[in-house]
C-alpha positions in Angstrom: 1.4 148.8 -9.6 3.2 145.2 -9.4 4.7 143.7 -12.0 6.4 140.8 -12.4 10.2 139.4 -13.3 10.6 135.5 -14.9 14.3 135.6 -15.4 15.8 132.2 -17.1 18.9 130.7 -16.4 21.8 130.0 -18.1 22.9 126.7 -18.5 25.1 125.7 -15.8 25.7 128.6 -14.6 24.9 126.6 -10.6 28.8 128.9 -10.2 27.9 132.6 -11.1 24.7 132.6 -9.5 26.7 131.2 -5.8 28.5 134.3 -5.9 26.1 136.6 -7.0 23.6 135.8 -4.7 25.2 138.1 -1.8 24.4 140.7 -3.5 21.2 139.2 -5.1 19.7 139.2 -2.3 20.9 142.9 -0.6 18.6 144.0 -3.7 15.8 141.9 -2.4 15.8 142.8 1.1 16.0 146.8 -0.3 12.8 146.2 -1.7 11.0 144.0 2.0 12.7 146.7 3.6 10.6 150.1 1.8 7.3 146.8 1.8 7.5 146.5 -1.9 8.5 142.9 -2.9 5.4 140.3 -2.6 7.8 137.1 -3.8 11.6 136.1 -4.6 12.7 133.1 -5.5 14.2 131.0 -7.8 13.2 127.7 -9.4 14.6 124.5 -9.2 15.9 122.7 -12.3 14.8 119.8 -11.0 11.6 118.6 -8.9 13.4 119.8 -5.6 13.6 121.5 -2.1 17.1 121.7 -2.8 18.5 120.7 -6.0 21.7 120.3 -5.2 24.2 120.6 -8.9 21.2 120.4 -10.9 20.9 124.2 -9.7 17.8 126.6 -10.6 16.8 127.7 -14.6 15.2 130.7 -13.8 13.7 132.9 -11.8 10.9 134.8 -9.9 10.1 137.7 -8.9 7.3 139.8 -8.6 8.2 143.5 -6.1 5.8 147.0 -6.1 7.4 149.4 -8.6 6.0 152.3 -10.2 5.9 151.4 -14.0 6.9 149.3 -15.7 9.7 151.2 -17.2 10.6 151.3 -13.8 10.3 147.4 -12.9 13.0 146.7 -16.6 15.3 149.4 -15.4 15.3 147.6 -11.7 15.8 144.0 -13.4 18.2 145.4 -15.5 20.2 146.1 -12.8 21.0 142.5 -10.7 23.9 141.3 -10.3 23.1 137.3 -11.3 22.4 139.6 -15.3 26.0 141.4 -13.9 27.3 137.7 -13.7 26.0 136.5 -16.8 23.8 133.7 -14.6 20.1 135.1 -17.0 20.3 134.3 -20.4 17.0 136.2 -20.4 14.4 138.4 -18.1 10.7 138.9 -18.4 9.1 141.5 -17.2 5.2 142.5 -18.4 2.4 144.1 -15.7 0.9 141.6 -11.9 -2.6 141.7 -11.3 -2.5 139.5 -8.2 -5.9 138.4 -7.3 -4.4 136.0 -4.8 -4.4 135.7 -1.8 
């Protein structure tokens, strides 16, 4: 089943985000290689594809997991959590309708 992982960043966490990004992307690449990643990306803090120093306000990941518990366990191990980037993370089932 698909699950949405919706994370909200701590204010002014761009430096921590950039430091943890390679490890974060590595885990996402693993999901993609396994054919389980639907989409992933950050929410710019301003209305711009490249927010520069404004940074990001959070992230969204939609991926396939065996269960809600498995999705939560995966989200809990995200390098952004360990680096203090995320203030909160919500994991919930997701039903894809389009495309």
